[in-house]
N, C-alpha and C positions, 0 to 999 in steps of 0.2 A: 788661554792664547789663543785656540782654536778659533771660537768665538771671534776674536775680534780680527784675525787674519782672515776668515770668513766671509767677513763684514768689508776686510782692505779690498779686496777680491771684487766684491760683489759694487762698491762704488767705483772702482778703476772697471770695471765692467760697462755700467752704464753708461760713467763717465767718457771715457774716452774709446768705447767700443761699439756702443749700442746707439747704432743709426749715423756713427761717425763715418767722414771718411779719414781721421786720422789711423785708422785699423790699417787701411791701405800702405800709408806710408812707411808703418812700422816695421823693421826687418831683423825683427831678435827671431831666433829659432834653437829649435834645441841642440844644445854643442857648441853654438856660441858663444864663447865667455870670454870676450874680449871685455867688457863692460865690470868684469868681478876681478878686476886690478885696481881699485879705489876704495878709500877709506870710507867705510857702512857704520854709521850710527845707532844703534839697537838700544832697546830698553833691557832694565834688571831682568824682568820676568822672560825677556825673548831670549837669553844670555841664559838664564836657568833650563827652560827649556831645550837649547840647545845642545849645554852640558850631561843630559839625559839621554841623550841619541848614541847609539856606540859608533863612533865614526873618532879614526885617529887622528889627531892634530897633530900637524908639523911644530915641534916648541921652539925649535928655532928659529923658521921664518915668524913663526911670533912675536917673537921675543927682538924680532928687528922692527915689526909693527909695530909695536909698542912705543905709546908717547908719541906718535907723529900724528902732523894735525895734517890737513888739506894742504895747506902751506907749502909743508916739506914731503909730503909724501912721494914726489917724484925726483925730489933732489936727492934724498936720502937711500933710497931703493932701486934694485932694477926691477922692470917689470915682470921680471919672474916670481922676484923677493914679495911682489906689491899686490900678486893674487891673491885671492880671498884662501884660506887655510881650510875650508869645505868645499874646495873645488878638487873636484877628480883629474888632474890633469892628463888620463889617456883619452877620455872621451869627450872632456870638455863641461859636463854634467855636473849638477851641482847634488852634493850628497847629503844635502838636509832639505832638497825641493822644500819636502811637505811642510815644514817646520822653519822654512827661508825668512828671514826678519822680513816687516812689514815694508823697510825701506828697499828692499830687494825687488820686494812686490812691486811697490811703484816705481821701478826707473823703465822708459824704453827708448828707444834710440828712432831718430827717422833719418834718412839720407844716408850717408857710407858707414856699414857696420865693416870696414877696414881700417874707420877711424874714431871707434869708440874706446878704449882703450884710453886714460888722464895717461899715458903715456906717452901715446901718438896722437890723439885729440887736437884734428883742425875742425875749428866750430864752421869753416864754410864749408864743409864737407859733411858731416854727421852734427845732428844736435839732440840734447838729450831732451825727454819729456817725461813730465808726472802729470798724474791727475791732483790738480788743486784741492778736489773734496778730500779726498786720500789724504793729501800731505796734512791737513788743519787734523781730520781723524787721528794721522798717525802722532801729530804734534801734542795734539791732548792726549791722548793717551799716554803718552811717555812722560808726559805732567805730572799726571796722576800715577805715574807708575814709580815716580822718584826721579825722572829727567833722564838721560839718554848720553852714551858715552858712545866712543867710536867700540867698534866689535872687539878690537884685537885688544885695545883696554880692559874693558870687562873679562875679557875670555883670559888674558895674562895674568889680572889680580885673581881670578877663582882658580888656576891653574899652578899659578908659581905659590 
């Protein structure tokens, strides 16, 4: 997984940040976790890696997120309930940053970060941005790894 995640980081670095004006438009910064309130898909190997990290997971929150889709995520959950189970609520940091899923690595926002959350997103004020090359790499890896599912579904399946 480390090699795969390093490759994704390198592709993103070269594709989005190497000599590109895009890096000046990205507002993501440490402690800003507004985007960490959406459904994230991951691979089986990524969930296995995350389960090896000694971090407490809120099982009640995970249970609420389980079986939801991008279509009903914001209808079934409050913004607080939709936050990632690996998010440190005190400082907005990711508790699994070094091992975060590839899809988290490949998600950036331009515009106003006050509108990053899927619960408050205004597409006129903020836009999500991904490296197409990294997206292809991630999709290929997930297909080879047996497919992808929402992080909450994979985690719930393993922990319940």
